[in-house]
C-alpha positions in Angstrom: 23.0 -35.5 36.5 19.7 -36.1 34.8 18.5 -39.7 34.4 18.2 -41.0 30.8 14.8 -42.5 29.8 16.1 -45.6 27.9 12.5 -46.7 27.1 11.8 -43.6 24.9 12.3 -44.3 21.2 15.2 -42.4 19.6 13.1 -41.5 16.5 9.6 -41.8 15.1 8.8 -45.2 13.6 8.5 -44.9 9.8 5.6 -46.5 8.0 7.9 -47.2 5.0 9.3 -50.7 5.1 13.1 -51.2 5.1 15.0 -51.9 1.9 13.0 -49.3 -0.1 14.8 -47.3 -2.8 16.3 -43.9 -1.8 14.6 -42.0 -4.6 11.5 -42.3 -6.7 8.1 -43.4 -5.6 7.7 -45.6 -2.5 4.5 -47.7 -2.3 2.7 -48.3 0.9 0.0 -50.8 -0.1 -3.0 -52.1 1.9 -5.0 -55.0 0.6 -8.5 -54.0 -0.4 -11.3 -56.3 0.6 -14.3 -54.3 -0.7 -15.1 -51.4 -3.0 -12.2 -51.7 -5.4 -11.7 -52.0 -9.1 -9.0 -54.0 -10.9 -7.3 -51.9 -13.6 -4.7 -53.3 -16.1 -1.3 -51.6 -16.4 -1.9 -51.4 -20.1 -4.4 -48.6 -19.1 -2.7 -47.2 -16.0 0.7 -46.9 -17.8 -0.6 -46.2 -21.3 2.0 -44.2 -23.3 -0.4 -42.4 -25.6 -3.5 -41.7 -23.6 -3.7 -38.4 -21.7 -4.0 -38.3 -18.0 -7.6 -37.1 -18.3 -8.5 -40.1 -20.5 -6.8 -42.6 -18.2 -8.5 -41.2 -15.2 -11.9 -41.1 -17.0 -11.4 -44.8 -18.1 -10.7 -45.8 -14.5 -13.8 -44.0 -13.3 -16.0 -45.5 -16.0 -14.7 -49.0 -15.2 -15.6 -48.5 -11.5 -19.2 -47.6 -12.2 -22.0 -50.1 -12.0 -23.6 -51.4 -15.2 -26.3 -49.0 -16.4 -24.7 -45.9 -15.0 -25.0 -42.8 -17.2 -21.8 -41.5 -18.6 -22.9 -38.8 -21.0 -20.6 -35.8 -21.4 -22.9 -33.6 -19.4 -23.2 -36.1 -16.6 -19.4 -36.4 -16.4 -18.9 -32.6 -16.6 -21.3 -32.2 -13.6 -19.2 -34.8 -11.7 -15.7 -33.5 -12.4 -14.0 -30.1 -12.7 -13.0 -30.7 -16.3 -15.3 -29.0 -18.8 -17.3 -30.7 -21.5 -14.7 -30.0 -24.1 -11.9 -31.9 -22.3 -14.2 -34.7 -21.3 -15.4 -35.1 -24.9 -11.8 -35.2 -26.1 -10.9 -37.9 -23.5 -13.9 -40.0 -24.5 -12.8 -39.9 -28.1 -9.3 -41.0 -27.0 -10.8 -44.0 -25.3 -12.8 -44.8 -28.3 -9.8 -44.6 -30.6 -7.8 -47.0 -28.4 -10.6 -49.5 -27.9 -11.6 -48.8 -24.3 -15.0 -47.4 -25.1 -17.6 -48.0 -27.8 -20.6 -45.8 -28.3 -23.2 -46.6 -30.9 -26.6 -44.9 -31.7 -29.6 -47.1 -32.4 -33.2 -46.3 -33.4 -35.8 -48.2 -31.4 -39.0 -49.6 -33.0 -40.7 -46.7 -31.3 -38.6 -44.3 -33.4 -36.6 -42.9 -30.4 -32.9 -42.7 -30.9 -30.8 -44.1 -28.1 -27.0 -44.4 -27.4 -25.5 -47.6 -26.1 -22.1 -47.4 -24.4 -19.8 -50.4 -23.9 -16.7 -50.1 -21.7 -13.8 -52.5 -22.3 -11.3 -53.1 -19.5 -9.3 -55.1 -22.1 -9.3 -53.5 -25.6 -9.7 -56.0 -28.4 -12.2 -58.3 -26.6 -15.6 -58.0 -28.2 -18.7 -57.8 -26.0 -20.0 -61.2 -27.4 -16.6 -62.9 -26.6 -16.6 -61.7 -22.9 -17.7 -63.8 -20.0 -21.5 -64.3 -19.9 -23.1 -61.5 -17.9 -25.2 -62.0 -14.9 -29.0 -61.3 -15.2 -28.4 -57.9 -13.4 -25.7 -56.9 -15.9 -27.8 -58.1 -18.8 -30.7 -55.9 -17.7 -28.3 -52.9 -17.3 -26.8 -53.4 -20.7 -30.2 -53.4 -22.2 -30.8 -50.0 -20.6 -30.6 -47.4 -23.4 -29.7 -43.8 -22.7 -32.3 -41.4 -24.3 -31.0 -39.2 -27.0 -31.8 -36.2 -24.9 -29.1 -37.3 -22.4 -26.5 -37.4 -25.1 -24.7 -34.2 -26.2 -26.2 -32.9 -29.4 -24.2 -33.6 -32.6 -22.7 -30.4 -33.9 -24.8 -28.8 -36.6 -23.7 -29.7 -40.1 -22.1 -26.9 -42.1 -24.1 -25.0 -44.7 -24.8 -27.1 -47.8 -24.5 -30.4 -46.0 -27.9 -32.1 -45.5 -28.7 -33.7 -42.2 -29.4 -37.0 -43.9 -25.7 -37.2 -44.7 -24.6 -37.3 -41.1 -25.1 -41.1 -40.7 -22.6 -41.6 -43.6 -19.8 -39.6 -41.9 -18.3 -42.6 -40.0 -18.1 -44.4 -43.4 -16.5 -41.4 -45.0 -14.0 -41.3 -42.1 -13.1 -44.9 -42.6 -12.5 -44.3 -46.3 -10.3 -41.3 -45.5 -8.2 -43.4 -43.1 -7.8 -46.3 -45.5 -6.6 -43.8 -48.2 -3.8 -42.4 -46.0 -1.4 -45.1 -47.3 -1.5 -43.4 -50.7 0.2 -40.4 -49.1 2.7 -42.3 -47.0 3.1 -46.2 -47.0 3.8 -46.1 -43.3 0.2 -45.1 -42.7 -1.1 -48.5 -43.7 -3.7 -49.2 -41.0 -5.4 -52.5 -40.1 -9.1 -52.8 -40.6 -9.6 -52.8 -36.9 -7.6 -49.6 -36.4 -9.6 -47.9 -39.2 -12.8 -48.9 -37.4 -11.5 -47.5 -34.1 -10.4 -44.1 -35.6 -13.3 -43.5 -37.9 -15.6 -41.8 -35.2 -12.8 -39.3 -34.5 -12.5 -38.5 -38.2 -16.3 -38.2 -38.4 -16.1 -35.6 -35.6 -13.9 -33.4 -37.9 -16.2 -33.8 -40.8 -19.3 -32.9 -38.7 -17.5 -29.7 -37.7 -17.2 -28.6 -41.3 -13.6 -29.7 -42.0 -13.0 -30.7 -45.6 -11.6 -34.2 -46.1 -8.5 -32.7 -47.8 -7.8 -30.6 -44.7 -8.1 -33.7 -42.4 -5.8 -35.6 -44.7 -3.2 -32.8 -44.6 -3.4 -32.6 -40.9 -2.8 -36.3 -40.5 0.0 -36.6 -43.0 2.0 -33.4 -42.4 5.4 -33.4 -40.8 5.5 -37.1 -40.0 8.5 -38.2 -37.9 11.3 -40.1 -39.6 10.9 -43.0 -37.2 7.2 -43.8 -37.2 6.7 -46.9 -35.1 3.1 -46.4 -34.0 1.1 -44.7 -36.8 -2.3 -45.4 -35.1 -1.2 -43.7 -31.9 0.1 -40.7 -33.8 -3.2 -40.4 -35.8 -5.3 -40.8 -32.7 -3.3 -38.0 -30.9 -3.6 -35.6 -33.8 -7.3 -36.3 -34.3 -8.0 -35.6 -30.6 -5.7 -32.6 -29.8 -6.1 -30.8 -33.1 -9.9 -31.1 -33.4 -11.3 -27.8 -34.7 -14.1 -26.0 -32.9 -17.7 -26.3 -34.2 -18.6 -23.8 -36.9 -20.4 -20.8 -35.4 -24.1 -20.8 -36.1 -25.0 -17.9 -38.3 -27.6 -15.6 -36.7 -31.1 -16.2 -38.0 -32.1 -13.5 -40.5 -35.1 -11.5 -39.3 -38.1 -12.2 -41.6 -39.7 -9.0 -43.0 -43.1 -8.2 -41.8 -45.9 -9.2 -44.1 -47.4 -6.8 -46.6 -50.7 -5.1 -45.6 -53.1 -2.8 -47.4 -53.8 0.6 -45.8 -57.4 0.9 -44.8 -57.4 4.6 -45.8 -55.3 5.0 -48.9 -55.0 1.4 -50.2 -51.2 1.8 -50.2 -49.2 -1.4 -49.4 -47.1 -1.3 -46.3 -45.4 -3.8 -44.0 -46.8 -4.5 -40.5 -47.7 -7.3 -38.2 -51.4 -6.9 -38.9 -54.1 -5.0 -40.9 -54.4 -1.2 -40.2 -53.3 2.1 -41.6 -49.9 3.0 -43.1 -47.6 5.3 -41.3 -48.5 8.4 -43.4 -52.2 8.0 -42.7 -51.6 7.4 -39.0 -49.5 10.6 -38.7 -51.7 12.8 -41.0 -53.8 15.4 -39.1 -57.4 14.5 -38.8 -59.8 16.2 -41.1 -62.3 18.5 -39.5 -65.8 17.0 -39.3 
C-alpha cells in the first residue's frame, strides 16, 4: 500500500481572500506607493461619459503638467483615431473635466491653453496654489500648429465670424427652453455645452437643424437634460463639409507673334494654327 504524503497541499492556494462574493467582480488590491493617480468615482463610474472619454480623462490626469494633449498627439499614442478622440475631448469639455481656450499672444501667435479638472465645477483660480514647477508648466502654451485645424467654414461664412460661434452656440442653447420648458439650462451648463454647438456650426449645420436635433423625440421622463444634450451633440456631430475642388484658372490671353490673333497659353509665342501651318518656302 502506497504511503500518503500528508505534507502536500490538497489544492492550490487561491490569491482571492475568503468571504468574497460568488459572482461579479472580485478585487485583489495592492497598495500603491509610487507612480499612481487618484481618480474620483464621479469620473470612473460616470453614467453619461463614454468609455473612451473616461479612459482619456484618466490618462490626461496622470500626465505631468505641460504635457501636450492635442488630438494628433493622443491619436499617435492610442489606437483610437482622431475622430473618436476629438469626440471624447468634447465630452470631457461638456461635463467640465476639460477646458480648452485659444489666446493670441502679443507676438500675434495663436496658442491653445488646456486645463484639466479632476473635480468638475472647481475653477482654476479656486484650486490649491500650484507649485513653481506647475505654474511654469501652466504658462506653457501649445503653438497653434500643434492643435488640429478648425474645420473650414462653409461657403458664404467669413472666417472673421468663427470667433463668434461659441457665443452663437450659447444663444442657441439658452433658446431651447422656448421649444421645451424642460430644457431650461443653467448658465454654467450653457457655457459648458457652447463649444460643442460651435463645432456643429463650424461644420456648416444651420442653427435650426441643430435645434431640431436637440429637441426631437425627447423622452417623457427627462431628468438630466444637460446629459442628454451633451450626448446628442457628441454622437450626432455631422462630418465636415467636403472642400470643393479648386477650379482651374484659365491660361492668360496672349497675342500670336505671327497673325496677331489672341490665344491662351502660359507665355508669349505663336498660336496653334501658326505652329502647325507648313513653313513657307524661302
